[in-house]
Each structure stands twice: as structure tokens, then as C-alpha cells.
LUMLUM-971711 format. One line per field, with one value per residue (C-alpha): residue in three letters; residue number from 1; chain; x, y, z. Coordinates in Angstrom, 1 decimal, m for minus. Example, Ala and Ser with C-alpha at 12.3 -4.5 7.8 and 13.67 -1.06 7.14 Angstrom:
r = ALA; SER
k = 1; 2
c = A; A
u = 12.3; 13.7
v = m4.5; m1.1
w = 7.8; 7.1
END
This chain:
r = MET; ALA; ASN; LEU; LYS; SER; ASN; ARG; ALA; PHE; VAL; LEU; LEU; TYR; ALA; VAL; LEU; VAL; ALA; SER; VAL; VAL; LEU; ALA; ILE; GLY; PHE; SER; LEU; ALA; ASN; ILE; ILE; THR; LYS; GLN; ILE; ILE; LEU; SER; SER; LEU; GLY; GLN; SER; SER; ARG; VAL; ALA; TYR; TYR; ALA; ALA; ASP; GLY; GLY; ARG; ASN; CYS; GLY; ARG; PHE; TRP; SER; ASN; VAL; GLU; LYS; PHE; THR; GLY; SER; PRO; PHE; ASP; VAL; THR; THR; ARG; ALA; HIS; CYS; SER; THR; ASP; ILE; ASN; ASP; PHE; ILE; THR; ILE; SER; LYS; VAL; PHE; SER; PRO; LEU; GLU; THR; LYS; LEU; LEU; ASN; LEU; TYR; LYS; ILE; ASN; LEU; SER; ALA; TYR; ASN; TYR; GLN; ALA; TYR; THR; LEU; SER; ASP; ILE; ASN; PHE; ASN; ASN; GLU; ALA; CYS; ALA; LYS; VAL; THR; ILE; PHE; SER; PHE; ASP; ASP; ASP; PRO; SER; LYS; THR; PRO; ASN; TYR; ARG; THR; ILE; VAL; LEU; SER; ARG; GLY; PHE; SER; ALA; SER; CYS; THR; THR; PRO; VAL; SER; SER; ARG; SER; VAL; SER; ARG; THR; VAL; ILE; SER; THR; ASP; ILE; TRP
k = 1; 2; 3; 4; 5; 6; 7; 8; 9; 10; 11; 12; 13; 14; 15; 16; 17; 18; 19; 20; 21; 22; 23; 24; 25; 26; 27; 28; 29; 30; 31; 32; 33; 34; 35; 36; 37; 38; 39; 40; 41; 42; 43; 44; 45; 46; 47; 48; 49; 50; 51; 52; 53; 54; 55; 56; 57; 58; 59; 60; 61; 62; 63; 64; 65; 66; 67; 68; 69; 70; 71; 72; 73; 74; 75; 76; 77; 78; 79; 80; 81; 82; 83; 84; 85; 86; 87; 88; 89; 90; 91; 92; 93; 94; 95; 96; 97; 98; 99; 100; 101; 102; 103; 104; 105; 106; 107; 108; 109; 110; 111; 112; 113; 114; 115; 116; 117; 118; 119; 120; 121; 122; 123; 124; 125; 126; 127; 128; 129; 130; 131; 132; 133; 134; 135; 136; 137; 138; 139; 140; 141; 142; 143; 144; 145; 146; 147; 148; 149; 150; 151; 152; 153; 154; 155; 156; 157; 158; 159; 160; 161; 162; 163; 164; 165; 166; 167; 168; 169; 170; 171; 172; 173; 174; 175; 176; 177; 178; 179; 180; 181
c = A; A; A; A; A; A; A; A; A; A; A; A; A; A; A; A; A; A; A; A; A; A; A; A; A; A; A; A; A; A; A; A; A; A; A; A; A; A; A; A; A; A; A; A; A; A; A; A; A; A; A; A; A; A; A; A; A; A; A; A; A; A; A; A; A; A; A; A; A; A; A; A; A; A; A; A; A; A; A; A; A; A; A; A; A; A; A; A; A; A; A; A; A; A; A; A; A; A; A; A; A; A; A; A; A; A; A; A; A; A; A; A; A; A; A; A; A; A; A; A; A; A; A; A; A; A; A; A; A; A; A; A; A; A; A; A; A; A; A; A; A; A; A; A; A; A; A; A; A; A; A; A; A; A; A; A; A; A; A; A; A; A; A; A; A; A; A; A; A; A; A; A; A; A; A; A; A; A; A; A; A
u = 14.9; 12.0; 10.8; 14.3; 14.3; 10.9; 12.1; 15.1; 12.9; 10.6; 13.5; 14.9; 11.5; 11.0; 14.5; 13.8; 10.5; 12.0; 14.9; 12.4; 10.4; 13.5; 14.7; 11.4; 11.4; 15.0; 14.2; 11.1; 13.1; 15.9; 13.2; 11.7; 15.0; 16.1; 12.9; 13.3; 16.9; 15.6; 12.8; 15.2; 17.6; 14.6; 13.7; 17.2; 17.2; 13.9; 15.3; 18.3; 16.1; 13.8; 16.8; 18.3; 14.9; 14.7; 18.3; 17.5; 14.3; 16.3; 18.8; 16.0; 14.3; 17.6; 18.1; 14.5; 14.9; 18.0; 16.0; 13.2; 15.7; 17.7; 14.5; 15.9; 15.0; 17.5; 20.3; 21.1; 24.7; 24.4; 26.5; 24.6; 26.4; 24.5; 27.0; 29.9; 32.4; 33.3; 34.2; 30.9; 28.7; 25.4; 24.0; 20.6; 18.7; 15.2; 14.6; 12.4; 10.7; 6.9; 7.3; 7.5; 4.1; 2.6; 3.9; 2.4; m0.9; m0.9; m0.9; m3.8; m1.5; m2.5; 0.0; m2.0; m3.8; m0.6; 2.1; 5.4; 9.1; 10.6; 14.2; 16.0; 19.0; 21.5; 21.8; 22.9; 25.1; 25.4; 28.8; 28.1; 25.6; 22.4; 21.1; 18.5; 16.9; 15.2; 12.8; 11.8; 8.6; 8.6; 5.2; 4.1; 2.0; m1.6; m4.2; m7.0; m5.5; m6.3; m3.9; m1.6; 1.7; 5.0; 7.3; 6.9; 10.0; 9.8; 12.6; 13.1; 15.6; 17.2; 19.0; 21.9; 24.4; 23.3; 26.0; 24.8; 22.4; 18.9; 18.5; 15.5; 16.7; 17.1; 14.4; 12.9; 11.1; 9.5; 9.1; 7.1; 7.3; 5.0; 5.2; 2.3; 2.3
v = m41.1; m41.0; m37.7; m36.2; m37.2; m35.7; m32.4; m32.3; m32.9; m30.1; m27.7; m28.6; m28.0; m24.8; m23.6; m24.4; m22.5; m19.4; m19.5; m19.7; m16.7; m14.6; m15.6; m14.7; m11.3; m10.7; m11.5; m9.2; m6.3; m6.8; m6.8; m3.6; m1.9; m2.8; m1.4; 1.8; 2.3; 1.8; 4.3; 6.8; 6.5; 6.9; 10.1; 11.4; 10.4; 12.1; 15.3; 15.2; 14.6; 17.5; 19.9; 18.7; 19.4; 22.8; 23.6; 22.5; 24.7; 27.7; 27.1; 26.8; 29.9; 31.8; 30.8; 31.4; 34.9; 35.5; 34.6; 37.1; 39.9; 39.4; 39.1; 36.2; 32.5; 30.1; 29.3; 25.6; 26.5; 28.3; 26.9; 27.4; 27.2; 26.0; 24.6; 25.7; 24.1; 26.9; 24.3; 22.4; 23.7; 22.3; 22.3; 23.4; 21.4; 21.4; 17.7; 16.6; 13.4; 12.9; 12.2; 15.9; 16.5; 13.6; 15.1; 18.4; 16.7; 15.3; 18.9; 19.8; 21.7; 20.8; 22.1; 21.1; 24.5; 26.5; 27.6; 26.9; 26.0; 23.4; 23.5; 20.8; 21.5; 18.6; 16.7; 18.9; 17.0; 18.3; 17.1; 13.6; 13.0; 14.3; 15.0; 17.3; 17.1; 20.4; 21.2; 24.8; 25.5; 29.0; 30.4; 33.2; 35.9; 35.1; 36.9; 34.7; 31.7; 31.2; 30.9; 32.9; 31.1; 32.8; 30.0; 26.6; 25.1; 21.4; 20.0; 16.4; 15.7; 12.4; 11.2; 9.8; 11.1; 11.4; 8.9; 6.3; 3.6; 3.9; 1.5; 0.5; 2.8; 6.0; 8.6; 11.1; 14.3; 16.8; 20.5; 22.7; 26.5; 28.6; 32.2; 34.0; 37.0
w = 47.4; 45.0; 46.4; 45.9; 42.2; 41.6; 43.2; 40.9; 37.9; 39.0; 39.6; 36.1; 34.5; 36.4; 35.3; 31.6; 31.9; 33.4; 30.9; 28.0; 29.4; 29.9; 26.4; 24.8; 26.6; 25.5; 21.8; 22.0; 23.4; 20.8; 18.1; 19.4; 19.9; 16.3; 14.9; 16.9; 15.6; 12.0; 12.6; 14.1; 11.2; 8.8; 10.6; 10.2; 6.5; 6.1; 7.6; 5.3; 2.2; 3.1; 3.5; 0.3; m1.5; 0.2; m0.9; m4.4; m4.4; m3.2; m6.0; m8.6; m7.3; m7.5; m11.1; m12.0; m10.6; m12.6; m15.7; m14.6; m14.0; m17.2; m19.2; m21.2; m20.8; m19.5; m21.9; m22.0; m21.9; m18.6; m15.9; m12.7; m9.3; m6.2; m3.8; m1.7; m4.1; m6.5; m9.2; m8.8; m11.7; m12.7; m16.2; m17.3; m19.9; m21.4; m20.7; m17.9; m16.9; m16.9; m13.1; m12.5; m14.1; m12.2; m8.9; m9.8; m10.6; m7.1; m5.8; m8.2; m10.5; m14.1; m16.7; m19.8; m20.0; m19.8; m22.2; m20.4; m20.7; m18.4; m17.3; m15.4; m13.3; m13.3; m10.0; m7.1; m4.7; m1.1; 0.2; m1.4; 1.5; m0.1; m3.6; m5.2; m8.6; m9.6; m12.4; m13.1; m15.1; m16.5; m17.7; m20.1; m18.6; m19.3; m17.2; m18.5; m16.6; m12.9; m11.2; m13.5; m12.7; m13.3; m12.2; m10.4; m8.9; m8.1; m6.1; m5.1; m2.3; m1.5; 1.6; m0.5; m3.0; m6.6; m7.5; m4.9; m6.2; m4.6; m1.7; 0.4; 3.1; 1.1; 1.6; m0.8; m0.1; m2.6; m2.2; m4.6; m4.8; m6.9; m8.0; m9.5; m11.9
END
């Protein structure tokens, strides 16, 4: 009888040990799967942010080309149009944040030696799923400067709507386009 009790205790101990190992493996797999899902969604958000920045850059380049062809600088009353919604206009202002110049400095573009005008397009919403903030730097022709920039379009794309508060899961991408005289 004593031998039967010790076998039952061993079986119970063995069952608890196996259950603990299976449970630990299950928690580890759940943790890995959760991180992979988050990583996958960040990859998708990164792609959305990049395409929003690219769309904003295209809009900025279009409006900077309009300025070049008309020969007159941007008028702050101009109502630019960059989306598929015909009633969705963006405004152009001459206010920009120092963040833009810091971003350009990261790419070794120093604006301190140039005579330029900066224009900021109001937030461009893409179907309330993505957003772009665009700044256009328009330069005077100065052959003594190297490189002799004509325009620089800096576009920051976000994986969330412009009206959505920034969260820890929203992603931002920056695209810069330069045009030389």
C-alpha cells in the first residue's frame, strides 16, 4: 500500500511538472505571436506614413511648379487642392516650425547661407487614414551658392489622420525633394 501512495505522488508531481512546462511554452508562444502582430502592424503603419509623405511631397512639388511657371511667389490666400475631394482645399501660409530646419540639417542641408521663402501647406488628410504636413522652401537664383537650390519640399507623413491625437502606435516618415537651378 505504501508503494501505491508513492506512485500516486510521483504521478501527481510529474503531471504538475509537465503542465508547468506546457504552460511556460504556451505563454512564450503567446508573447512571441503578440510581438509579431505588433511588428506587422507597425510595418503596415510605416508603409501608410511613407505613402502619405510621398503624396504630400507630390502636392508640394506641384504647387511649387505652379509658382515657378506663373513667376509669382505663393499667395497666402491661394487655396491649393491636393485630394480627391473637390471641396477639400488646403491653405498656404508663411509660418513653419523650427523642426523643419532641424530635419533638413540632419540631411546636411544648411539653410543659413541662403535667401529663401518658406511656405507651409495646411495638413493634408488622406481619407482620414493618413496625414501629411508639407513645407516648401523657395530659393532665389544665386550661382555663387553650391548647391544652388531652387526649391526644397519637405513632407512629413503620419499613419493617422491629422485630427487624431498622436499615439504611441502612430508612425511618421519624412520625404525630402530638392530641385536645383
